[in-house]
KELUMGU-533596 format. One record per residue: x, y, z of N, C-alpha, C in turn. Coordinates in steps of 0.02 Angstrom, whole numbers, plus 50000, padded with zeros to 5 digits. Example, Ala and Ser with C-alpha at 12.3 -4.5 7.8 and 13.67 -1.06 7.14 Angstrom:
<sites>
506604971650390506154977550390506604983550390/506424988850354506844994750357506455000250394/
</sites>
This chain:
<sites>
507724573652905508504568752913508164563452863/508864560052821508704555952779508734549052808/508144544552799508234537152829508384531952792/508414526552814508634522652767508424514952807/508304511352748508054505052759508444498952754/508564495452798509074490152776508754485152736/509094481652678508944474452647509574471952622/509324466652658510014461952666510584465452679/511354466252655511864468352671511764475652636/511454477552600511274484252563510744488852609/510774494352573510284500252617509764503252555/509274503252572508744506452532508524513452537/508534518852500508374525652534507634526152500/507124525852562506474525652536506154533852544/506634539052549506354543452567506034547352512/505284548352522505004551352452505224557452426/504954556752353505264561052305504814567652317/505164572952352504684579452359504794585352290/504884583652247505034588252179504304589352158/504114595952147503284598252122503364601352063/503144600552014503144603451946502424607651940/502314612051942501724616851941501294614851871/501544613451804501314611551756501024604151737/500924600251798500924593951778500264592151812/499784596151852498984596651884498654597151823/498074592251803497694591751749498014588751709/498574586151693498774582551634498544575051637/498684571351587498464564651588498964561451557/498964554451600499594549551569499304542351567/499464537851533499494530851516500144529751544/499844521951587500424519751609500174511351593/500794507151579500624500551567500924495351618/500834491351633501184485451694501034491751752/500524493451779500454497651831500094493251871/499984485851895499554484751945500024483951994/500694483451993501234482752039501944483952037/502294483952068503024486652059503034492352041/503544493451990503594501551958503044504551937/502694501551913502164504151868501474507651922/501444502351966501054506452043501324512452057/502004511252072502224518452103502284525852057/502404523451999502234529051955501454530551935/501194526951948500344530451945500144533552009/500514529852064500344532952142500614541252143/501324539452116501634545852127501194554152067/501254551452014500874554351975500184558752005/499924553752028498954554252040499004558752102/499584558652167499644562552201499854568752169/500054571452122500194578552094499884579852060/499154577652041498634578851999498514577951939/499134571751912498834570651850498274563651851/497864564451813497454558951795497864552551767/497744547251793498124540651770497604536351732/497774533651670497454527951634498014523751663/498004517651700498334512151720497974505651685/498634501651643498444495851618498864490851653/498674484951624498814478951660498544473351625/498914467551609498624461251580498174456451632/498504460351693498004456951765497374462851762/497024462351749496414468351766496134466651835/496034460651867495794460351928496344464851970/496904462251971497344465351992497404472351989/497454475851943497474483151907496894486951941/496314484451941495664485851969495894488152052/496004482252079496114481652160496754487952178/497164488252126497774492452145497524500052150/497084502052082496804508352078496414510352125/495974505652153495374505952194495964510052270/496394505052291496904506252333497044514552344/497474515552276497744521352260497264526752267/496584525852237496214532052244495854533152304/495774528252349495644528752409496254533352462/496874531652452497394534252495497424541452469/497214541352414497424550352372496654552252374/496284550652397495524554252422495364557152342/495414553452292495254554852218494584555152226/494154560052198493484560352191493464562252110/492804561052066492634561452013492764567651960/492704573952020492864580452009493674582352008/494004578852039494484580552084495154576752025/495704582051995496284578351966496674575052012/496874568951970497324564352011496994559252025/496564556051984496164548851975496474543851930/496514538251959496674532951930496234527851896/496264527351834495544522751804496004516851775/495734510651804495984504751792495804499751724/496164498851686496034495751614496424490051611/496224484651558496624478151555496874478251479/497464476051479497894477951422498464472551410/498354467651362499014463351341499424468851290/499994470851309500444475051274500704470151210/500564464951201500724462951138500374462151082/499764465851109499184466751056499254473951031/499304476350968499384484450966498604487850961/498004482150946497364483250967497124486751024/497544482251080497324484051164497624490151165/498204492551154498734498651151497964505451110/497904504851068497444508551047496684508251074/496504503351118495734503151161495944507851221/496724506551246496914510651304496874517651296/497144521051252497164526351218496484527551207/496054523751176495304527751163494954530351243/495324524351278494974524551367495114531851381/495744533551390496164538951407495704545151375/495684546051321495364549151288494614551151302/494214544751307493374543951333493464546851398/494024544951443494024546051539494114555751536/494444556051496495054562751517494974569051468/494924565751393494884569451349495394572351313/496024569151339496604569851295497134565551331/497734564251302498454561251325498894565551318/499254566951378499844570651385500524566751374/500484560451422501224557651439500894548351421/501444545851404501384539751386501914534651417/501764530251462502454525551519502404519751476/502924516251444502924509051424503364506151477/502864504451522503354501951583503304493551596/502594490751558502564484451563503304478651540/503304474451576503994470751549504034461851576/504484459051562504624452751586505294450851585/505584445651648506124446951674506334438451662/506384435951608506484428151619507024426851642/507284420351651507964416451664507974411351630/508694411051601508924404751568509634406151525/510104401751546510734402351516510614400751430/511004403951418511084404651334510844398751296/510974391951313511004386251282510304383651292/509864386451352509334384351377508744390951349/508924394251317508284399251288508044398051243/507434394151248506744391751205506674397751160/506404394051101506034399551042505464403251085/505074399351113504604401051153504664408651216/505244407151236505514412251289505724418351257/506284418551197506404423151159505884427251133/505354422251120504874428151074504434430551118/504274426551167503884430151239504244438651251/504774437151258505174442851284505154448551237/505564446551175505494451851133504774455651129/504154451751124503464453651110503284458151155/503334454451220503274460551275503574467051274/504334465051284504734470551313504854475451254/504814473551191505014477551125504464479751094/504084474051068503504474851026502884479851078/502874478851134502574481851168502604488651177/503314491551186503374498051177503434502051119/503444496951064503334499750998502564500550984/502144497351005501504496951020501144501751040/501494503751101501154509551146501424516251119/501974517651094502174521951069501774526351009/501624520150961501144522150912500594523950922/500174519850973499574522451000499524528651027/500124530451065500144537351088500354544151042/500624541351012500964545750945500184548550914/499624544250897499044547150857498744552150923/498794552450975498584558351010498894562351051/499474560851059499974566351092500074571951054/499924578651086500094584651061500894585251057/501154592951021501784594051040501764595351114/502184592951133502624595551209502294589151242/502114582851214502014578051243502554573151265/502464568551306503134564851315503004556451319/503374553251287503364546951308503934542651321/503864539051389504454538251429504484529051427/505014525151411505124518151396505474515451462/505324509551471505724507151535506364502351486/506824504251506507504501651476507904496451530/508434496851527508904493851607509584495651583/509934494251648510694494851642510914487151600/510364483651602510574476651569510604478651477/510324482351467510434485851396511134486951377/511664488551411512514488951422512744483051448/512514479751491512814476751531512554467151533/513174464751530512834456751528512754455251593/512064449551610512034447151669511914440051638/512234436551677512144429251645511434427151666/511204421651625510524417651622510064424951625/510264430051594509664434651570509884437451485/510024432651451510174434251378509514437351340/508864433451355508364436151312508264443051351/508264443151398508134449851431508664455051434/509264454851427509564459651420509724462051336/509514457651300509444458851221508934464151194/508314462151254507694465751228507774472451262/508174471751320508244480651343508704483651294/509054481151256509614485951215509264485851153/508744483651134508304484651082507944490551092/507484490551162507224496551182507564503551175/508084502651206508664510251209508684512151141/508734506451091508754509951028508224510851001/507624507251007507114509150988506764517351007/506994518351070506834523751105507344530351048/507814528151029508264533451002507824533350930/507794530550900507174529750838506664533150853/506264532050892505544535750904505624543150921/506324544050957506354553050966506564556050895/506964553450866507054554850788506464555450756/505934550950760505434551050706504854554950733/504664554150804504074558150837504434566150841/504944566150851505314573550859504964578350820/504754575650759504254580250693503594582150714/503334577350758502604580650793502694584250863/503394584950877503624589850941503414583851006/503534578451004503444574551047504084571051061/504244571251129504924568951160504864561351172/505364557251166505354550851192506034548351230/505874546651275506644544351313506524539351352/507034535151380507014530251416507394531151482/507074526551543507544525751609507834519551612/508504517551626508784511451632508874510751701/508404507151751508724506051804509144501251826/509494500851879509914495751902509584492551944/509964491652012509724485652065509114491252089/508544490252104507874494552130507514489452180/507494492352240506964486752274506244485852261/506224478952212505484479252197505694469452192/504964466652182504894459952181505394457552117/505584461652071506004458952031506764458752039/507044461352097507694461652117507544456352196/506994453452207507034449252267507524443452289/507554441152228508014434852197508724436352246/508924442252217509584444152244509654447252317/509134451352327509204454152402509014448652441/508784441952434508874434752508509444432752481/509874433452428510514429952441511054432352477/511174433152519511624438752556512284438852517/512764432652494513254433852451513144435352396/512664435352353512634437952290512344444452275/512124446252341512024455352359512564458352354/513034453952404513684458852439513984460352364/514254453852307514524455652266514144459652205/513424460252192513384463752154513354472252183/513264473552254513364480652281514044482252270/514544476852270515374479552235515414484552178/515044482652133514884485352051514414491252073/514234494852131513694500552136514184503952186/514404510752138514764515752176514564517452245/513834517752243513504521152306513404517052350/513554508552345513474503852391512884502452414/512324502252376511574501552409511194499152336/510664497552360509934494252311509734501252298/509394503852258509104509852225508264508652251/507924513852257507124513352294506714514852216/506144511652223505684514952171505474522152167/505674525152226505504532252229505964535452178/506684534852186507084537452158507134535452068/506894530352046506664528751976505984534851973/505624534752007505064540051994505284545851985/505794548152028506024556652008506194557351954/506704553551927506694554151851506224553051808/505744549251815505134549851782504854556551780/504744558851827504304565751848504824570751822/505294570651820505794575851788505804576251699/505924569851668505524567551602504924570151570/504404570251621503714572451592503754580751607/504224581451651503994590151669504284594351599/504134600351606504494604951568505184606851578/505494605051638506234605451641506554601551604/506224596451575506484591951508506224593251443/506144599251436505824600351368506124600151310/506754600851317507284599751273507674592351264/507454587551322507794581551333507474575751285/507724572851245507484568251188507974563251170/507734558151160508274553151137508614549451165/508524549151258509114547851294508854541051351/509304537351379509094531851414509504533751478/509204536551532509454539551585509584533951639/510154531651652510224526751720510154528651778/509784524051825509714525451873509934519951913/510554520251927510874514451940511384513952003/511444520452029511834520352079512634521452045/512694521851988513314522351954513694517451924/513314512551935513544504351919513784503151841/513474507851792513604509051729514394508051711/514744513351764515254516751753515874511851799/515554505351815516114501551841516214494651805/
</sites>
């Protein structure tokens, strides 16, 4: 039976994704921003399906703790596919992406997938966006994607895949999120550029554009009942999404089922993009 967990006045479907793709075990993925939230969920979900993961985060201690916890839960051993290796990475620095790629090759001998998940979510009204805020947002959210894709492209073979994290904010304005929205619009367009140019190498590049998802990033609205009710009016499914539902799309995009899908931003937003 499908189960729901209440969150404010919305509902969150936390039923695990059951899809299995037999070609995935033994593959190797690199994920940035994986110490918590969506990145940690991606790492856990791929590892349980036999994908080895090099998980990077700017908070190395938190990343190590998360990797140890997930490996213990998955029963991962040195000789068993599905191991998560923690690494520290500042995505604003191209040389650290290159080091992350080398770590993956040293540990597992190859890279099949690269997930540019790291990002920041600043708030400021347009008049108050500082030079420091816009620079930091574009550096992490956009340059981080570009540098990650560059590092990945040097190692991925034909059939490899890159997935970037965009947002429905790329096409919808949210007050107080001007820096964030503009950065995600850039990610969506950069994804198309990468798909065109890396297609020559047989590499697919797509983006996922989540809407309201049950993570720490949306805790502010889930804790504000009137704001949540207003937000859900613009969601045809009338509920918050779950990380599992975003992971399901990631799983598809990495699989052979999406082998002719590239250059797209796939919304996981309960239909809110269309309202």
